[in-house]
C-alpha positions, 0 to 999 in steps of 0.5 A: 744391092746398094745397094750397094751399098752396100750390112749385112748378119746371122744363122739363117737357112740358105734358100736355094731357089734355082739351079742353072736351067737344064744343067745336071750339077757336076761333081765339085772340082770337075769344072774350070773357073770359066765354066763355073762363072758361066753357070753362075751368071746363068743361074743369076738370070743370064748375061743379057738380063744383067746387061739391061740393068742400069739402076737398082733400088733396095729397101729394108732393115739393117741390124745395128747395136746389140752389145756393150763393147763400146768403141770395140763394136764393129761398124755396120756396113752397107752392101757394096752391091748385092754381089760384091763387097761392103763399104763401112757406114762412117761412124754409124750409131752404136746401140746397147740393144740391137735395133732394126734401122730402115734403109734405102739404097740406090745404085746406078752404073757405073758405081754410083751409090746413095744410101739413106739410113733412118735413126732417131727420126733423122736421115743419115746419108752416104753418097758416092758419084763414081768419083767423089763421096759425101756423108751426113750424120745427124745422129752425131749432131753433125749436120754439115755435109762431110767429104769421104776420108781418103780411106773411104774414097779409096774403098768406094773406088774399088767397088765392082759395078752393081752386077758384081765381080763375076759378070763380064769379068774378062771385059772388066780386065779381071782374072778368075781362078779356081782356088779349091772346093770348100764347105760353106754351111755344109754345102760344097762350094767352088772357091774362086779367086778374082784378081782385078786389073788393078791387082786387087784380090777377092775370093767368091764362093759359088754353090756347087749345085745352084751356082749362086754365090754363097759367100764373098770376101769383104774388105778388111776392117780396122778394129782395136788397132788391128785389121780383121778379115770380113766375110759376107754370106748371101741367103734367101735368093728370090727372083726379081725381074728375072734376076736372082737376088739375095734378100738376106746379107750377113757380115762376119768380122773375123777374129785375128791371131794376136801376135806373140801370145797365140790367142785370138781376138774377141769374136764380133757379133754378125751384122745382118741386112734384110731386104724387103723390096728390090726394084730393077731399073727404077728412074733415078735422078742425077741429084740423087748422086750429087753432094747432099743438101743440108736440109735433107739431113734432118727430114725423110725423103 
């Protein structure tokens, strides 16, 4: 989850570890949006269990690089909550060959995120305290603490809390509608349209048998001067402290239809995050989500 932060790549088999306890899967299209969400929350561990989650820590490896397109290469992303969107890492390292970069992500309600990425013996940091964000990018020889750009700050402010957009959606002021049934990885899924109280729209695909999220719509990314749709796939669900957590997140930046010529833009390689460890309700310090200190930019925590 940061998490959440919170990214994400590939063609890995989707492990369907659990279905809603005691439920017989209904035929796709026979359930209301509210019923689908209820079964999703139950499959993920239940409302009570998620209400008890105040902090989450995740660690693993983020795939970066792997092609030669230079400036056209999409920037890796941090999962913005394992069950939500993804926030771009500001100017992440571009590598000719794919490398697995260790990361640690810490999340705390409401919407606090700290992300650390190890590269070339240095620690890159991105922090959001719920209102303000900062970044440190030593791999660019930029050791000063920089504030988020206006675009980065806006994106961070739009992120759901660590339990994602479906849990307590009505209490959060959101509206959920069933937007059809589609195949994802050759499995039937319910396509849900989530509209937040601010008017932001996100689509979430829920497996019709397990009722776990299979795919979510990410924030569009600007590449080569064009906005590209983004999809994030969730795979390899495992149980942690009674919660179902995906341990593989794969982000796809989709081609766009180029105006006037009928050709689509270049396809970008998928980005993959593999999570090794998840800790629910770890003790986190207030300083973790404060403006980073310069000395933390060049040394491991």
